[in-house]
N, C-alpha and C positions, 0 to 999 in steps of 0.2 A: 533189834533193829528192824525186824520184819514187820511189814504192814499187817495190822490185824484185819485180815480179809473177811472175817466173819461179820464185821460191823457194817459192811457196805454192799451195794449193788454195783457191778462193774460192767463196762463194755469190753475192756481188755485188761488182762493181767499179764504183765511182762515179768518173765522169770530169768534171772541170771543163774550162773552155776553155783557161786558162793561169794561171800563178801571179800573184797580185797582188804589189805591192811588199812588203806585210806577210809574205805567204807566202814570197816570195823571200828575205826577210831571216831569218825564223825557221825556214825549211825545213819548215813544217807546212802541210798542205793546208787550204784553206777557212778560214783563220784571220783574215781581215779582221774588223775590229771590228763591222761591221754584218751580217756573214754569219750566216745562221740555219741553216746546214747541220747542225751538231751538235745544235741544238735539234730539228730535224726528225727526225734519227736517233733521238734520245731519245724523242720523242713517239710514234714508230712502234714502239718496242720493239726497234730494231735494235742499240742499245747499252744498257748498264745505267746506272741512276741514279748520279750522282757522277762519271761519266766526263767528262774534259775534252779539249779539242782537243790538249793537250800529249801525250796518250796515243795519238794517232793512229798513230804508228809501230808500236804494238802491236796495232792492229786486226786484222791478218791472223791472228795467233795467238789473240786473245781472241774475235773475233766473225766470223771468216772473211770480213772485208770488206777490199777493196782500194781504195786512193785513188790517182788519177793525173790527168794533164792531157792534153788533145789536143795542145797546143803547149807546149813547155818554156820558151819565152822569157818572162821577167818583164816586165810592163808596169804602168804606173799605171792604165791604163784598157783595157778590152777593145777599145775603138775604135781603139787603136793597132795592132792586128793587121790585116794585110791579108788579103783573101779568099783569095788564092792561098797564103798562108802556112798558113792553117787547112786548106785542101784538101790541100796537099802533105803534111800531117802524118797524114792518114788511113791510108795503107797501113802505115806503121810502127806506128801505134796498133793496127790490126787484127792485125798479126803478133804484137804483144805479147799481145793477148787470146787468140790461138790457143795461145800457149805455156802460159797458165795455165788456160784452159778453164773460166771461171766459168759458173754457171747464167744469171746476168743481168749485163748491163752497163746502168748507168743514167747517162745524160748529164744533168748538173745544169745544163741550159740547153737550151731548145727550139732555139736557134740551132745547137747542136752536132748535134742530130738532123738538121736541115736540111742542114748541111754534109756529114755522112757520107752522107746519102741521095743528094745530088747527086754525090758522089765515086764512088759505086758504081752510079750511074744507076738508082736505084730510088726513084721519086717517093713523097713522103710529105707530106700536108697537115697541118700542125700544128693542134691543136684551137683552137677559138675561145676567147679569153680571157674569163673571167667578168666582167671590168669594164675600163673604159678610164680613162685619166687619168695624170697625172704625179706624183701624190703617192706618197711612199715607203710601202711596205706595212708597215714596222716602226713606224708611228705608231699607237700603241695606241688613241688617241682616235678613230681612224677605223674601228676594227674593230667589227663587229656583236657584240652580246652572245651569250654561250653559257652554257647552264645548268651544264654540267660539263665538265671537262677530265681525261681519264684519265691523261695522262702529265705529267711535270714539264717546266718550262722550263729554260733555262740562264741563269745570272747571270754577267755579265762584271764582274770585280773590277778595281780600279785597277792590278793587276799584269798584267792581260790574260788571267787564267785564268778560264774559264767553268765554273761548277759547277752541278749540278742543284739546283733549288729548286722549291717548290710554286708554281704559277702564281697571280698576283694576280688580283683581280676584274677589273682593267682589261684583262688579257690573255685573258680567256675570250671565245671567239667561235665562231660557227658557220661552217662553210665556205659559200661562195656556193651558192645553190640551183641556179644554172645551170652549176656546175662540171662539166666533161665527165667521163664515166666513164674509169677508168684504162685501159681498152682503147684509148681514143683516143690515148693516149700511148705505145702499143706500136708500134714501128717494123716495117714489113712485110718485114723481112729477118732472116736469122740466119746464124750460123756452125755448120756441122755437122762432126763429127769421126768418123773411121772407128773401128771397134772396136779396130783395132791401135793407134790414137793415143790412145784414151781410157785414161788412167791411173787408178789407184785413187783414188776420192773425187771425181773430176772428172765433168763433165756430158758427155753425148753431143752436146749442142748448146747454143749460147749465144743467148739472146734479148736484144733491145735495147729499152730504154725511154728516153724523153726527157722530163724534168720541168722545170718552170720554174726559173730560176736562184734560188738562195737568197740571193744578194747583193742587199741593199737598194738599192745604187747602180745595179744593172743591171736591176731588175725593178719594174714599176709596175702590172701588169695582174692580179696575183693577190694576194689577202690572205694574210697569214701563215697563217691558218687553212686556206686552200686548199692551200698547200704542205704543211702538216702532214698534211692528209687524204690527199694524193696519196702521201706517203711511207708512211702507214698502208696504203693500198691496194696499194702496191708490195710491201710486206712480205706482205700477204695473198696476192698473186699468187705470190710466192716459195714460200710454204707449199703452195699448190695444186700447183705444179710439182714440189716435192720429194716430195709424197705421191702423185704420179701421178694426181691427181684428174681425173675427167671434166669438171670445171669449170675446169680449167687452160686457158690459151689454146690454141686450135687453130691450129697453125702449118703445117699440111700444104701450104698454097698460098703460103707465104712464099718469097721469093727467097733462094737459098742463095749466100752471098758466096764468090766464087772469088778469093782474095787474090793468086793468081799472075798475074792479069790486071791488077792495080792497079799504077799507077806513081806514084812520089812527084813 
């Protein structure tokens, strides 16, 4: 079910931790019923309105977005994965990224950022969550009100197909005031490519971000509005990097990953 990253040039590769039972069955990434991944992409302007998760296999051609997982094994819950299983998957994952040389990799889970950081021995302290609690963030009644919403939401039909729609008043909400800046979600390491290895359309280096999981079952510390905002901010960072803006992240002191020293 994994996108063949070797075939394409990407702006961003999004990486989940492993396929859910739903994704394992339909061969589509982030397709669990409560997963807000595609809604966040739409809100951030990374995909166009009307795009459904069923079109994910065409994301490389349409949007220069890649979708993959750290661990390929399908499970009912991420808790079924062992720590060593996740860590052993890091070298192969990084080699896959080297082959397609995207500008950004975005881990759709803070835990993946921690796993990769430990595997390459580059410490990273994940940002403090804006709230605590066990309530699911997809409960609209718990969301703070928001005056306006620039992007659409996604509607899940009885057939499982999510389509773009205008957000209802219940879904309008503001991000948490104490939501950390996007720079806090930027990991302190990168992949760097030699001029000889950089092919046309690919980046000279790849940066890594780790954002909160978009799965309602696995995340309780971020409002949906927080996740949407972080995807918006990620898109803004991508634009700054593409433009070579002086406001783009300064990565001069970042650790450069040497994948030849990593063992599975």
